[in-house]
N, C-alpha and C positions, 0 to 999 in steps of 0.2 A: 453260481450265478452271482456271487456276490450283492446280495440284496439282503433285505431285513424283513422276515416274515412275520405278519399279523395274526395271530390266533385265536379265535372264539373259543373261551375255555368252556362255555356250554355245549358247543357241537362239536368241538375238538376239530374243528376245518379252518384251514388255512383262508383268511378274509381277504388278504392282501398282501403283496410283495413290494417292496419298495427299494429300488436301485439304489445302491452306495457306492460300489466299486472300492478299490484301493485295497481287496484283501481284507473285508471285515471279520474280525473275531471277537473282541469281547463286548458286552453291552451292559448299561445300566438303566433305570428307568428314575426321571425327576420323582420328588416326593407326592408332587400334585397328580403324577399319571401324565403330563402333557408331552414331557419330552423323553427322546429315549438318546441316548449318548453312545455312539459306536466308534471304537478303535478302528482305525484303517492302517493296517499292520504295512501297506506297502505305501503308504502316504498317498496325496491325490493332486490335482491340478486346479486351480482356480486363481481367477484374478491374471491370467496369464503366465502362472509361473507354478512351478512343480514345489511341493511341502513333502521333505522325506517322512514325516510323520502327520498323522492327521486324525483329529474328530469328528464325526459328522454328529450334528445336532438334528433329529429327527422330529417334527413335529407331528405327532401321533394322531392329532385331529384333523389336520390337514393332510397329513400322510405324504409329506413333502419333506427334503432334506432342507430345513430351515437356515441353518450356520454350518460353517467347518471353522475348525480351529486348530492351528499351525502348533505342532508338538515335536519334541525330539522324535527321532526316527523309531520305529518297530513298537509303535502303542500295542498294546497286547490285553490286558486284564483290564477290567473295570470295577471299581464299586462307588457306594454314594455316601457320603456322612450319615451319621445317625440323624441330624438334625436337619439334613436335606440341602445344604447350603452349599456343600463342595463336593466335587466330584473327583476321584482318584484314578489313576491311569499308570499301569506299571510299563515298562518299556524293556522288551523280552531281551535283547541281546545289550550285553554291557559294551561302553565307549572307553576306549583308553585303559581299561580296567577297574570301571566304575560302574554300577548300576545306579540305574534311577527310577524315581516316582514322581509324575507330575501330580498338581491339584489343580482344577479349574474351578472358578466360581460357577456353579450351577445357574446363576441369572444374568451375568453380562457374558457369559461364555468365553472369560480370559484364562490365559493360566496366572497362578498367582503366586505358586512357589513350587522349587523343587527339591527334591529331597537325595541326597546323594547316599549309595549304600556303596561303602568302600571294601577293597580288598583284604581279604582276613589274610594277617601276613605268616600266619601259623603253619607255614609248608613243611616242616621237618615232620611232624605227626601226620601230617596228610590229612588233616582237616581243614585247612585253611584253602585259600584261593579267590580268585575274581568271581562276585557273584553274578551270575550269569544265568541267562532261562526265567526270567522274573514271571511264572505262569500264572498268579494269582495271587488275588489280596482279599482281607478281611478287616473290616473295621470293628473294633472291639465295641459292646452294646452298651458299655456304662463308662470305660475309662476313656481317654482320648489318645487311643493309640491306633496302630495299622499294621497287620501282620502283612509280610509279605514273602510267599514262598518261592523257594529257587534252588541253583545248585551253586555250589562253591567250587569253582575249576580250579583245581593246582597248576598254573600253566608255567609257574617258575620253579618246579620241581625238575629237576634232571642233573644228569652228571656233570656237564658244563656252567649250567646256572647255578645249583645248591650243591653239587656233590652227590646227592642223593638221586638216584634213579626212581623215574614212575613205576609204580607197580598197579596191578588191577586194584589193589585197596587204597592208594592214594591219588587217585586222578579226578574224580568228582564225587562229590559227595551232597546228600539231601539236606537242605536248609532252610532255615525260616529266621528272617530278620526282621525287627520290630522298629517303629517309626514312632517316635513323640511327637504327634500332631500340635501338641502346645507350643513344646519348644522348637518345633520344626527341624530336629534332629533323629538320626538313629540311636536306638539306645544299645550301644555296642555291646555292654555286658548281658543282653537278652538275647543274643545269638545262639540258635539252637541248631545243632549239629546231629540229625536224625539218624544218620549212618554210623554215628560213634557211640551209639548207645543202644544196647539191646540189639535185634536182629537189624542187620542193614537193609536198607531200602534204595529204591532207585527213580530219579525224575519226579519231584514234586510236582502235582498238575493241577491240583486245586486245596484251598484251606478254607474251613469255615468255623465260626463259633458255635457252639450249644448253648443255647439258652441265654443265662444272664453272663456268661463269659468266662464261668470258671474252667472250661473245657474247651478245646477246639480238635477238628478233624485236619488231619493231612494226609491228604490221597496221593498215591504216586503211580507214576505211569507205567513204566517198563517193569517193576515189581509186581503190578496189579494187586496194590493193598493200600490199608489206610491204616493209620495211628489214629488213636484218641488220646490225648495229651493235654496234661494238666496247664493252664496258663499260668508262666511266671517270668519275672524279669530278670533273673539270675543265670538263663542259660541252660537250666538243667532240664535234660530231657525225661520228664516225666511222663513216661509211658503208662497207658493204663489198659492199654489193648492193642492188638494187630490182627488184622480182619484181613482173609483175602478176598479178591474183586475178581468179577469177570475180567479178561482182556482189555487193556488198554482204557481205564478209567481217566478221562478229562476233564468233569466239572462236577460239583456237588450243590444241590438245593437243600436247605433245612429247615423243617417246620419251625415256628417260631418258639414253640416250647424245647425245642432239641430233641426231642424224642424219636423224630422219624428222618431219615435222610435218602437222597434219591442222585444216584450217579449215573452220569451218561456215560456208559463201556464203548468206546469206538470199534474196537475188534471184535466185538461179538453182536454189535448193532442192536444194542438193548440199553434200558434201563433197569438200574439194580434196586430194590426198595429196602432200605436196612433198618431194621429196628435198634434203636440206639436207647431203649430205655433203662437198659443196664449196660453203662459205659464198658465195663469189664467183660461184658460177654455178648457183643453185638449179634444180631441174627437176621441173614438172609430171609426176608420174607417173600420177595419173586422177585424174578430177573424177566422183566417184559420186552419181547423182541419188539422194536419198534421201525424196523423195516425188512425185508427180506435181503439176503447177502446179494451185492451186485457181481461180484467175482467170483470166478470159480475156486474150486475147494483148494488148488495148489497156490494159488497166489495169497490167498487169505491165511492157509496155515502158514507163509512165508512171512507175511506183516507180523504174525504173533510171534516166530521166533527172532525177525528182526529185533524185535522190540524187550522178548522175555530175560528178566535176569533173574528168573527161578528155575531154568534149566540150565542144571550143572555142565550140560556139553557147550553152553556158553560161557559160562562163569560159576565160579564158587560164591557161595552165601550173597549173592544176589547184588554183585556190587557193579557191573558193568554188561552192557549190551552193545550193539552196534547203533542203535538209537540215541546213545548217550551222548553221543558227539556229533550224528548226524541227525538232526532235529527235525519236528513236525513230520514224522513218517517217513524220514531219509529226504525229503525235499528242500530242508534248509540246514545250510551251514550255522555252527556254534561261533562262527567268527573269531575264534583264536586260535594259537598256534602253539604245538607241543612237541616236546623234546623226547624223542625214544632213542634206544640203544640199539646197535645193531642186531643183537640179537633179538631183541623185542620185535623190531620191524627190518628186515633186512632187504625188504622190496622197495626201501623209501629212504630218501635222506635225513638227516637225524632232526631237523627241524620240518614240523610237518603242518599244513595249510589244509584242514579238512575242508571239503567241499559238498554242496548238494550235491544227491547222486540223482536228480530228478535228470540231467542230459547222459546218464550213462548208457543209454540205450543208443542214442543218435552218435556217439563219441567213442566207441568201442567195438571191438577189441582193437588194441590190446588197453588196458586197465592199469590203475594207480598212477601217480607221478611221473614215475620211471617206464611206464608201460609192460610191469613186470610181468602181470598175470595176462592170460588168455580168455581167462573165464571168470565168473563171480566165485563160483566155488573155491577158488584157491585162497580166499580171504579165510578159510578154515584155519591157514597156518598161524594168522594175526589172532584166531580165537583161542588156538593153543598157546603162542608165544608171550602174548601180552593180556587178554582176558584171563587167562587162567583157566579156562574151560578145558573140559576132554576132549571137545572137538566132534566134529559130526560123521568123520571117514574113520572106520576102524584101523587102516593103516592110510599114511599119507606121506611117503617119502618124498624129500624135497632136498635139493642142491641149489645152494646160492639164493633161496628164494625161491625157486622155482620148481613146481611138482614134476615128478620123474616123466608122470603120464596123464594123459586127460582125465580130470575127476569127473566129468558130466555123467550123469546116470548110476554114481557110484555110493548117492546118499539121496535118500528120497527128503530129507531136509533142506539139504545144500542146492539140490534142483528146486524146491521151494522158495528158498531163500532168492537164488537167480530169479526166478520169474517175478518176484516183488520186486526188485529193484530194476529188472528191466522194462519194466510198465511204469515206473514213476515216469512223472510228467511234469515239466517246468509250471511253477505258479502263474497266475496271470501278472502279464507285463503294465504297470500302468502307465506305460510310456507309448504302449501301441493301443490301437483301438481298430476291431476286425482286419489285424496283420499288419497293420501300417501305423505309420508316425502320429501322434496324436498331430491337433493342427497347431498346436504351440509351439512345439518343436520340429514340425516338418520339413520347413525349409532348411535348418541347420542340419538334420539328420541326413536330407537329401543331397547335401553337399557333402555332406562326411561319408558317404556312400561312394560318391565319386572318388574322395580322396582314398578311400580303404582300398575300392578296386583299380587303382591307379598301377602302371607297371612301375613308378618311380618308387611309390609306398611299399607296395609288396604284399600289404597284409594278407592278401586274398590268394596267395600263392600257400599259404597254410590253412588258412582260415577260411577253406573254400565249400562250396554246396550248400545246401538248406540248414545243415548244423554247423556251418561256419567251423570246419575241421575237415583235415584230411585223414585224421584218424578214424578208424573203421572201415575206411574205402580199401585199406591193399594190407594186408599183412607185412609186406617187403617195406614198408614206407620207413625213413631213418626218423628217428627222435629228432629235437631239436636244440640246442644251448641257445637261450635268447639272453644271455648274459649272466646267468644267475649261477654259472658254474656246475650245470649239469645237465645231462641229456635227459630233455622230460618230452612227455607225451603231450600232445597239441589238444588244449582242451574244447567244446564247443563253447562259443559265446550267447547261445539263445537264453541263458537267462544271468549274463554277467553283470546286468545291471543292480542285482541283488548278494552279489558272493563278496564283496569286501571282506577282507582284504585280499590281494592279489600277489601272484607268482607264489612257488612254492613254498615259501619261508613266510608268506605275508608282509614281506618288505615295503610293497606297495599298498598306502591306506586307499589311494583312490585312482579311478581308470586313468586320471589326467598324469598320475604318478608313472602309472606302468610306460606310459608312452614318452613320457620327459624325463624326468628325475632318474628313473631306472632303466632308460634306455640309452644312455650317454654317446655309445659307439653304433647306433644305429643295427644292432643285431636283431632288435625285437621289432622288424619292419624299419623303413627309413622315415623318421619325423624329423630329423634335426632341423630339415629346411621350411617346416611347415611356419606360418604365420600363428599370433595366439588365436588370429578367428577361426584359422582352419584346425586348429588345436582343439578348438571347442566345438566345430563341426564334427570332426572325428569322434569326441566322446560323445556327442548327440545319437552319432548311428551306432556307436559300441550299445548306448542306453536302449535305443529301438534298433534292433538288427533287423535287417527287412529286406528281400528281393526285390528288383524292378521289376513291376507289373507290365 
């Protein structure tokens, strides 16, 4: 619904819904209770211009959006400083190998500082990588410090890059970074990599200090557990306890005394109440269902399997699952490029640009970059060849990355995974309103549509129909080489606005680069004859793909 809901804590009733737009995710409240700061992950339009990252300032007395603040793309988690003067916002996806946190003045609504969280260059041990998936922030109650929970993605490990292949143990690690808010920079020595000390964990989703800040809690979405850790600035993972949570924990609220915690659990539609009076032995008080399950049993089973790193059929020792690269329930790409060996991923080229799975149903079969699979079930091969799991099929003979027979119906778990993936849908597009281009870009997008469908450009010959792909419409259709050196399946364009970088190996940073820099021979549609204005128009259409009414 893309709204901010106001709830009366006495009656427990929603008293007002305020439209926000732009995929609102994180929120924090000003110290006087007047304003709510809301991260708009997809950005927003104002003053006739699109801002790829936006924070909406909501006046809670007037119950309107008072202002919008332009920030870096993908704003996500929010936190308020202890004195109430600054707002901090994480940017979920790294940009060019660097993670970012922005600081906003809570009174002037202006960005005052930005903190860079650079790549950890320790790729050899497997604990390093690009700091990505910045899911949560916590301000220390006494020290001028900010904790940032995210993942270190070891994208520069691979035979061609480092001489060492990736493995399920060296791909993505749960990590916490620390920003010195006085100096305005990261404390590099304070980096904690939770996966490399004690029990491995996967996908940090929430972090919070307890009481006076001597300890903090780190929550993990895919391994559905949490660690209580002693705060320090030496990088020591001083684990005091590890506690299992219901499936899909995504957010945490802790009482001021640090004795009780409440965790939102996405895949059980519940809030877990945890007693933390004894930090070495946390105790589940109760798990309260907050809504009836809206999905059928097979689909919710698939959601849990897709994320669950505790299932040894998926991965050993809680390292990886599908969700570690296909983020936010599979609907979001991690924005990174990975190098695999032929043995690890025989169904794809060496360099792989993971994509959102939200367009899977509308663009297949076939599936994967080179159209290798006819069913989602066949990903069981990758589970065994790279994730290190036992797999969900008792026998799964394959030749050159292809199953010898149709695996559909041979595993209830893979049937469930397939249903979960095929029921994903693209996230709301900020460039569209009611399925049509917003007024700010409508003229350009409509001109771009004419170019897209013209016989001279030929874009719609491959990107045809309501899903803007011919894939999935005829099993005998050929793949296409658009100048990248491989025969590739044709993806849908329905969410191309948010899936940068582009092409199978991520060589194109922007949509304009796809149709210009990386299309020198007009193999990816004929565009060399287009003027600069026409190229802008074509990009506008790609941002807001639509059919003529």
